[in-house]
Structures are given as structure tokens and as C-alpha cells.
VMD Tcl script that draws the C-alpha trace (Angstrom):
set ca {
  {10.45 23.89 4.68}
  {9.94 22.58 7.93}
  {7.55 25.52 9.08}
  {5.76 25.21 6.28}
  {5.64 21.52 6.83}
  {4.72 21.90 10.62}
  {1.91 24.66 9.48}
  {0.38 22.15 6.95}
  {0.46 19.05 9.90}
  {-1.23 21.17 12.39}
  {-4.21 22.68 10.31}
  {-4.78 18.62 9.45}
  {-4.80 17.73 12.95}
  {-7.77 20.70 13.32}
  {-9.43 19.35 10.26}
  {-9.25 15.59 12.02}
  {-10.28 17.06 15.47}
  {-13.91 18.73 13.62}
  {-14.49 15.43 11.84}
  {-13.87 13.26 15.26}
  {-16.64 15.38 16.65}
  {-18.83 14.67 14.00}
  {-18.40 11.21 14.00}
  {-18.60 10.77 18.02}
  {-21.92 11.47 17.37}
  {-23.15 8.67 15.13}
  {-25.23 6.49 16.59}
  {-28.63 4.63 16.94}
  {-31.14 7.04 15.03}
  {-28.55 8.06 12.44}
  {-29.63 6.82 9.19}
  {-29.01 6.83 5.72}
  {-30.96 6.32 2.53}
  {-29.09 2.99 1.26}
  {-29.35 1.53 5.04}
  {-32.24 2.30 6.72}
  {-33.73 -1.67 6.08}
  {-32.14 -3.03 9.08}
  {-31.27 -6.30 7.05}
  {-29.34 -3.96 4.56}
  {-25.84 -3.09 4.88}
  {-24.16 -0.01 3.27}
  {-20.75 -1.23 1.81}
  {-18.17 1.56 0.01}
  {-15.19 0.01 -1.61}
  {-12.33 2.41 -3.73}
  {-12.92 0.80 -6.54}
  {-13.15 1.84 -10.31}
  {-15.83 -0.04 -12.56}
  {-13.80 -3.62 -13.17}
  {-12.83 -4.48 -9.52}
  {-16.52 -2.98 -8.45}
  {-17.84 -5.67 -10.74}
  {-15.71 -8.47 -8.93}
  {-17.37 -6.95 -5.57}
  {-20.53 -7.24 -7.00}
  {-20.09 -10.71 -7.57}
  {-19.21 -11.51 -3.88}
  {-21.98 -9.28 -2.36}
  {-24.15 -11.30 -4.29}
  {-23.13 -14.34 -3.46}
  {-22.76 -13.15 0.65}
  {-26.77 -12.15 0.32}
  {-27.92 -15.62 -1.57}
  {-26.00 -16.98 1.38}
  {-27.30 -14.99 3.99}
  {-30.68 -12.88 3.20}
  {-28.67 -9.80 4.24}
  {-28.84 -7.05 1.58}
  {-25.82 -4.95 -0.03}
  {-26.61 -1.59 -0.66}
  {-22.82 -1.35 -2.52}
  {-21.31 1.81 -3.73}
  {-17.76 2.16 -5.34}
  {-16.36 5.08 -4.28}
  {-13.53 6.72 -6.41}
  {-13.06 9.94 -4.49}
  {-13.43 7.85 -1.22}
  {-11.69 9.99 1.39}
  {-13.45 13.24 0.55}
  {-16.99 11.35 0.37}
  {-16.49 9.83 3.65}
  {-15.46 12.86 5.22}
  {-18.95 14.33 3.86}
  {-20.76 11.74 5.40}
  {-18.83 12.39 8.40}
  {-19.63 15.56 9.03}
  {-23.36 14.86 8.46}
  {-23.33 12.32 11.26}
  {-24.12 9.46 8.58}
  {-21.29 6.78 8.07}
  {-21.35 4.03 6.12}
  {-21.99 0.69 7.71}
  {-18.67 -1.00 6.19}
  {-16.11 0.10 4.43}
  {-13.27 -1.61 2.57}
  {-10.15 0.26 2.34}
  {-6.12 0.68 2.49}
  {-4.84 -1.07 5.68}
  {-2.68 2.46 5.49}
  {-5.73 4.34 6.49}
  {-6.60 2.45 9.68}
  {-4.63 5.08 12.12}
  {-6.06 8.07 10.06}
  {-9.75 6.70 10.18}
  {-9.38 5.55 14.08}
  {-7.71 8.67 15.25}
  {-11.08 10.75 13.56}
  {-13.36 8.36 15.05}
  {-14.95 6.86 12.31}
  {-14.57 3.77 13.40}
  {-16.21 0.88 15.67}
  {-13.52 -1.59 17.86}
  {-13.41 -5.10 16.27}
  {-13.27 -8.37 18.80}
  {-11.34 -10.68 16.20}
  {-13.29 -13.41 18.23}
  {-16.52 -12.29 17.63}
  {-15.62 -12.95 13.34}
  {-16.20 -16.82 12.31}
  {-13.20 -18.03 10.94}
  {-10.86 -15.45 12.20}
  {-8.22 -17.98 13.62}
  {-8.03 -18.73 9.97}
  {-6.01 -15.55 9.70}
  {-2.47 -15.49 11.09}
  {-1.18 -13.20 13.85}
  {0.85 -10.82 11.96}
  {-1.76 -10.31 9.38}
  {-4.16 -9.18 12.34}
  {-1.45 -7.35 13.95}
  {-2.08 -5.09 10.85}
  {-5.54 -3.80 12.52}
  {-4.52 -2.74 16.43}
  {-4.66 0.71 17.11}
  {-2.88 2.84 19.41}
  {-4.79 2.03 21.96}
  {-4.32 -1.85 21.66}
  {-8.02 -2.03 20.42}
  {-8.58 -3.86 16.58}
  {-10.15 -1.37 14.40}
  {-10.43 -3.63 10.74}
  {-10.47 -7.40 9.83}
  {-7.83 -8.75 7.15}
  {-9.15 -9.22 3.44}
  {-6.27 -8.65 1.03}
  {-2.83 -8.27 1.57}
  {0.24 -7.72 -0.91}
  {3.81 -7.28 -1.36}
  {6.33 -5.86 -3.48}
  {8.05 -8.17 -6.09}
  {10.57 -6.97 -8.81}
  {8.86 -7.04 -12.52}
  {11.88 -8.41 -15.09}
  {12.16 -8.65 -18.74}
  {13.75 -12.35 -19.03}
  {13.83 -12.22 -22.77}
  {15.77 -8.80 -22.38}
  {18.44 -11.05 -20.24}
  {18.54 -13.94 -22.31}
  {19.46 -11.97 -25.13}
  {22.14 -10.08 -22.87}
  {23.17 -13.22 -21.24}
  {22.30 -12.04 -17.94}
  {20.49 -13.61 -14.93}
  {18.02 -12.06 -12.62}
  {20.01 -9.90 -9.89}
  {19.96 -11.13 -6.21}
  {21.47 -8.39 -4.83}
  {21.88 -4.25 -5.35}
  {24.57 -4.25 -6.91}
  {23.71 -6.96 -9.11}
  {20.87 -4.98 -9.91}
  {22.60 -1.68 -11.07}
  {24.81 -3.85 -13.37}
  {21.57 -5.55 -15.18}
  {19.79 -1.82 -15.30}
  {22.85 -0.62 -17.02}
  {22.77 -3.25 -19.32}
  {19.17 -2.63 -20.02}
  {20.17 0.99 -20.84}
  {23.19 0.61 -22.97}
  {23.58 -2.84 -24.48}
  {20.32 -2.50 -26.80}
  {18.44 -5.21 -25.19}
  {14.96 -4.79 -27.31}
  {17.35 -5.13 -30.85}
  {16.10 -1.92 -32.60}
  {19.48 -0.44 -32.87}
  {18.69 2.90 -30.90}
  {19.65 3.92 -27.38}
  {15.90 3.94 -26.28}
  {15.89 1.67 -23.18}
  {16.11 2.06 -19.52}
  {16.77 -0.21 -16.89}
  {14.21 0.64 -13.89}
  {10.99 2.44 -13.68}
  {10.70 4.92 -10.68}
  {7.50 6.50 -9.58}
  {9.62 9.36 -7.50}
  {7.05 11.76 -7.48}
  {6.35 13.59 -4.14}
  {2.83 13.44 -4.74}
  {0.69 11.60 -2.49}
  {3.53 10.58 -0.91}
  {5.09 8.41 -3.75}
  {8.58 8.45 -3.20}
  {8.50 7.18 0.06}
  {5.82 4.33 -0.93}
  {8.38 3.43 -3.47}
  {11.65 3.45 -1.76}
  {10.47 1.99 1.85}
  {11.39 -0.88 0.27}
  {15.09 0.42 -0.39}
  {15.03 1.93 3.24}
  {14.34 -1.46 4.84}
  {16.84 -3.68 2.69}
  {19.27 -0.94 3.71}
  {18.90 -1.49 7.64}
  {16.97 1.82 7.90}
  {13.54 2.92 9.70}
  {11.43 6.19 8.78}
  {9.74 5.97 12.26}
  {10.30 3.21 15.36}
  {8.22 2.45 18.19}
  {9.29 3.53 21.68}
  {7.14 2.48 24.69}
  {3.51 3.84 23.73}
  {4.68 5.91 21.25}
  {7.21 6.29 18.47}
  {10.25 8.34 17.64}
  {11.69 9.40 14.24}
  {14.81 7.43 12.59}
  {15.52 8.89 9.54}
  {18.66 10.95 10.82}
  {20.21 7.44 10.96}
  {23.65 6.26 9.74}
  {21.87 3.33 7.90}
  {19.31 6.34 6.66}
  {22.12 8.34 5.13}
  {24.13 5.37 3.62}
  {20.89 4.38 1.93}
  {19.14 7.78 0.79}
  {23.03 8.12 -0.76}
  {23.40 4.76 -2.58}
  {19.90 5.31 -4.02}
  {20.90 9.32 -5.12}
  {24.14 8.22 -6.14}
  {23.27 5.39 -8.17}
  {19.71 5.66 -9.48}
  {19.11 9.32 -9.42}
  {22.22 11.14 -10.08}
  {24.30 9.00 -12.02}
  {25.04 9.57 -16.05}
  {23.90 5.60 -17.33}
  {20.58 6.07 -17.53}
  {19.26 3.66 -15.34}
  {15.94 5.12 -14.13}
  {13.59 6.53 -16.81}
  {13.50 9.97 -18.03}
  {11.08 12.26 -15.63}
  {11.34 9.66 -12.91}
  {11.57 12.51 -10.32}
  {8.59 13.73 -10.95}
  {6.37 10.54 -12.15}
  {3.16 9.12 -10.13}
  {2.04 5.29 -10.78}
  {-0.21 6.43 -13.55}
  {2.45 7.62 -15.59}
  {5.55 5.28 -14.89}
  {4.22 3.26 -17.42}
  {7.66 2.50 -19.06}
  {7.57 -1.68 -18.42}
  {4.30 -1.99 -20.18}
  {5.09 0.06 -23.27}
  {8.38 -2.06 -23.46}
  {10.88 0.57 -23.12}
  {12.66 -0.26 -19.06}
  {13.40 -3.75 -17.72}
  {12.50 -3.28 -14.54}
  {9.76 -2.40 -12.04}
  {9.65 -3.05 -7.85}
  {5.67 -2.65 -7.76}
  {2.69 -4.89 -6.43}
  {1.16 -7.61 -8.01}
  {-2.16 -5.94 -9.39}
  {0.10 -4.99 -12.70}
  {0.36 -9.11 -13.31}
  {-2.68 -8.79 -15.32}
  {-2.04 -5.68 -17.33}
  {1.78 -6.97 -17.99}
  {0.16 -9.91 -18.88}
  {-1.05 -8.40 -21.62}
  {1.40 -5.62 -22.45}
  {4.45 -6.14 -22.89}
  {3.16 -10.27 -22.70}
  {3.43 -13.06 -20.20}
  {5.87 -14.47 -22.04}
  {8.16 -11.75 -21.80}
  {8.77 -11.23 -18.14}
  {8.61 -12.35 -14.85}
  {8.17 -12.14 -11.27}
  {10.89 -12.19 -9.10}
  {12.24 -11.52 -5.22}
  {13.55 -7.92 -4.97}
  {17.30 -7.84 -4.75}
  {18.45 -8.02 -1.47}
  {20.25 -4.87 -0.17}
  {23.02 -4.39 2.85}
  {20.60 -5.87 5.67}
  {18.80 -8.36 3.26}
  {15.30 -8.07 1.27}
  {12.25 -6.88 3.27}
  {9.46 -5.37 0.62}
  {6.70 -2.99 1.38}
  {3.31 -5.40 2.43}
  {-0.14 -3.32 2.32}
  {-3.36 -4.31 1.46}
  {-7.23 -3.96 2.20}
  {-8.91 -4.25 5.90}
  {-12.78 -4.33 5.91}
  {-13.78 -1.22 8.60}
  {-17.34 -0.94 10.31}
  {-17.99 2.33 10.61}
  {-18.67 4.01 13.83}
  {-22.77 4.45 13.68}
  {-25.69 1.78 13.91}
  {-25.86 -0.82 15.26}
  {-25.91 -3.46 12.57}
  {-22.99 -5.53 14.30}
  {-24.80 -9.10 13.76}
  {-25.04 -8.34 10.05}
  {-21.57 -6.59 9.89}
  {-19.84 -9.70 11.07}
  {-21.32 -12.21 9.04}
  {-20.39 -10.13 6.03}
  {-16.57 -10.07 7.79}
  {-16.91 -13.47 8.45}
  {-17.81 -14.19 4.35}
  {-15.02 -12.04 3.18}
  {-12.59 -13.56 4.87}
  {-13.87 -17.60 4.25}
  {-11.98 -19.31 1.84}
  {-15.48 -18.88 -0.71}
  {-15.57 -15.39 -0.06}
  {-11.47 -15.18 -0.57}
  {-11.53 -17.66 -3.80}
  {-14.48 -15.68 -5.19}
  {-12.38 -12.49 -5.06}
  {-9.46 -13.76 -6.53}
  {-10.88 -14.91 -9.49}
  {-13.10 -14.12 -12.69}
  {-13.31 -12.27 -15.37}
  {-12.84 -8.49 -13.83}
  {-10.13 -7.37 -12.06}
  {-9.41 -9.43 -8.38}
  {-10.14 -7.43 -5.54}
  {-8.25 -10.22 -3.20}
  {-4.40 -10.42 -4.05}
  {-2.81 -12.60 -1.20}
  {-5.23 -14.46 0.56}
  {-5.64 -13.48 4.07}
  {-7.27 -16.69 5.04}
  {-4.06 -18.95 5.81}
  {-5.88 -22.13 4.42}
  {-5.21 -20.67 0.87}
  {-2.46 -20.44 -1.38}
  {-2.48 -17.89 -4.22}
  {-0.60 -19.39 -6.89}
  {-3.15 -22.53 -6.50}
  {-6.21 -20.80 -6.83}
  {-4.94 -18.44 -9.71}
  {-2.83 -21.88 -11.25}
  {0.07 -19.17 -11.37}
  {3.35 -19.64 -9.83}
  {4.23 -16.25 -10.23}
  {1.42 -15.70 -7.10}
  {4.18 -17.90 -4.91}
  {6.81 -15.51 -5.33}
  {4.22 -12.60 -3.89}
  {2.77 -14.63 -1.25}
  {6.50 -15.58 0.25}
  {7.54 -12.02 -0.25}
  {5.06 -10.93 1.69}
  {5.01 -14.05 4.44}
  {8.59 -14.09 4.71}
  {10.03 -10.60 3.70}
  {8.04 -7.61 4.28}
  {6.93 -4.64 6.21}
  {3.96 -2.57 6.86}
  {3.83 1.41 7.24}
  {2.83 1.36 10.86}
  {-0.69 1.00 11.22}
  {-1.87 2.24 14.56}
  {-0.22 6.15 14.15}
  {-2.28 8.17 11.32}
  {0.82 7.64 8.61}
  {-0.31 9.83 5.99}
  {1.50 13.14 7.07}
  {4.78 10.79 7.93}
  {4.92 9.13 4.39}
  {4.18 12.63 2.66}
  {6.78 14.76 4.31}
  {9.65 11.43 4.04}
  {8.57 11.89 0.04}
  {8.94 15.41 0.23}
  {12.27 14.96 1.58}
  {13.59 11.93 -0.42}
  {12.14 14.07 -4.01}
  {14.14 16.95 -3.24}
  {17.34 15.09 -2.50}
  {16.73 12.79 -5.19}
  {16.13 16.17 -7.53}
  {19.34 18.00 -6.51}
  {21.74 16.12 -6.79}
  {24.73 18.51 -4.76}
  {22.59 18.27 -2.04}
  {23.88 17.51 1.86}
  {21.66 14.15 1.93}
  {22.96 13.88 5.86}
  {21.56 17.32 6.81}
  {18.26 16.80 4.56}
  {17.40 13.87 6.56}
  {18.32 15.72 9.64}
  {15.52 18.31 8.66}
  {13.19 15.50 7.76}
  {13.95 13.81 11.05}
  {13.01 17.00 12.87}
  {9.82 17.70 10.92}
  {8.63 13.55 11.47}
  {8.94 14.53 15.36}
  {6.49 17.18 14.88}
  {4.37 14.64 13.15}
  {4.01 12.73 16.38}
  {3.81 15.26 19.08}
  {0.69 16.56 16.42}
  {-0.65 13.02 17.71}
  {0.89 12.86 21.29}
  {2.95 9.61 19.70}
  {6.24 11.53 19.89}
  {8.45 9.78 22.80}
}
mol new
graphics top color blue
foreach p $ca { graphics top sphere $p radius 0.5 }
foreach p [lrange $ca 0 end-1] q [lrange $ca 1 end] { graphics top cylinder $p $q radius 0.2 }
display resetview
């Protein structure tokens, strides 16, 4: 297993090196059909049609205010298309995409460094949020745009029927999950409900994405900074204890606390909360609008993630604004970034008929609950501000997340597996990932 993972990582490094060579050649003189006009910015987002409509409204307001035109392209297969454009030395002017991708993009030479002081309104973004845009070399490579943190969605109608309350500890959470699975909370006389939804697949790193909040709340880390690099940390006693707890209490018990097929479920197929047969889901706030429709706004609430042995620390992520390493449109790019982080731009992106593209505002003068007139968003904002952690943004975290997901998924699949030895093997693999990036300390 370790050899196969290392081979995959080395192949990825070769690909990255080729892209970096192509991207580094981008500069004055490179051009695209959409951005030949010096007063037009080609802007990409990874968006389906509904959120793309929100972006259209935001960009139209920017153009009306500044006269700078936007050639907007919502791209679903974002990374594939971006690599294709990098190979032709023709990158978009501006990209809005996940914070966790910054390290990968920066290592490929796809991004221009950013001076926060050059962005009007930069002081309205907290130091914590700005810190998530700092690369290995200490330079900023993005402007924060939207943030979010995981919280627990829970069926309050089920709690009321069973005489229970929302859990505040892991032990209480397991107790509630068992009750949801065993005590017929939907009242149909059948044993057809489950305690918790889990996207436990290794595909696209989901097991690590979902499991990170458990690891951190259990006192474990995946990798830790050391000097100017990192060291793997998944062989710690805290990691072994936490993963053992997850395996025994969630995946390998006989109490039905998670949905069938959780081990192969991704977020697109883990729909049991929405379908009405599971009572809890640790997930992001983007699901609030969906769940307000089904199972219904009056059936559930948003609560903080219950505390583990080390407290409650949940995964936070979001989107940054990135400047492509290409032509000299710095002034126009900075103007767009300033509008996107302004109270006006943030409010436009948080409201309207279509799916919002800003969840928790990065502008510290705004309150998500007040903007949306919805107190549930204060739970999400408080989780982000007081009890969250992001995947390390400076390294290319994609291979680290994927290898962690592979290992966790294997442990949860084979209930007789030895957690300690499995995590020791994972730690060796993570050391290889870091070594491939010259970051192992």
C-alpha cells in the first residue's frame, strides 16, 4: 500500500513540475479571447448554474460601480480546465476557489502573490482569516472571500418525541444516535431510522474531510508545523485513541448508529438526513437551504459539534480570490477583490433568490445571522470564529488528505484491523508526501 501511494505521489510531482514550467511562462503578451480588453477581467468560479446566477448578480453590480467588465465563466471541471489553460500559458485573470487548493496552485506557479495592504478594505478581514492565505515562502497568495465551519444538524422533532436533548459530548451523541436508530423516532412502527449520516468514502478524501473534526476534537493532528516545514502526526496516542473510538462506536458496532453503506458514501449519496431516515449530520452550512425544504425548517436545528476529549474543534474551509500568474491587470484585479470583500459585495453574495456563494462573511463588520435574518447562522459563525481549524493551506494538502482518507476508510472497513499499525503505516506515507514537497522536518 505504501509503495503504491508513493508512486502516485511521485507521478503527481512530475505533473506539477510540468505545469509550473508552463505557468511560469505566463506574462505580458499572453492573452485569451475573453480577456483581450485591458478593462475586462476573465473570472472563473467552480459553480453550478444556481450559485453562478448569484455570481452574475455580484459581478454586474461591480461593473456598474467601476466600469470594469467581467468575462465570467462558471467552470464545473475547474481543476482539469485550469491545468489545460496552464499548459497553453493562458490563465484566467481571477479565480475563486477552495482555500485548501492554494498550496497546490502556488506550488505549480499558477498564482500571483498578493499584498493585503494593496486591497481596499483589507483591515476589515481578521488576522486569523488572512493567515489562511500565506504560502510556504511567507507571501500571501489569495484574498479571503467566504468561510464556513461544520456544525451538527439534528432532528429536533425526533428529540422531542423521545424526550431527549441535543448532545454536548461524544458520549451523549452516541446515546442519541442509538435512540434514533432503535426507538422509532418517526413513529412508523418500523426499524428504518439511523442515528447519524457519515460520508466515509475514500473517494476525493471524504473520510478525512468528515473525520478531521473528530481527530482534532480528540486531540490528534494529521500533520504539524515544525520549523519551516511539517512532520506527520498520525501515529500519536491521541490519533490511535480517536480512530479506535470512531471505528468501535460508529462503524463496527451492532447498533446501527450510522446509515448503511457509509463506508462508500460521498456527500452526493449521503442523503439520509434530507431523505428523512437519519437524525444527525455533521456537515457544512451550505445544506441549510436544502434541509429547510426537506425534511423541513421546523423539523431540525443547527447546534455546535459535541465536545470530544480535547474539546470541540471543527473543520473550517471556504473560498479565496486568486490572481492568475499572467498579464498585468493588477489594478483591475485589486478593484474586484476590494468589491468582493466589501460589505456591499459580501451582502450581495449572501442573499437573493439563488444559492448564496458567501456563507460566513470574511468582512468582520458583518454578522451572518443579521444579514440573513436567521439566528442559526450565528451558530455557524461562532463555530468558525471560536472553534474551528482549517487544513494547512501552505503545503499541497491534496495528497495528504487523500492518503489519510485511504487509511481511515481501510480501518473502518476492516473491523479487525490494528489501528496502531495502520496509523503507523499512514504516518510513513505522510512523511513521503511531505518529503516529495521538500517539507519534511
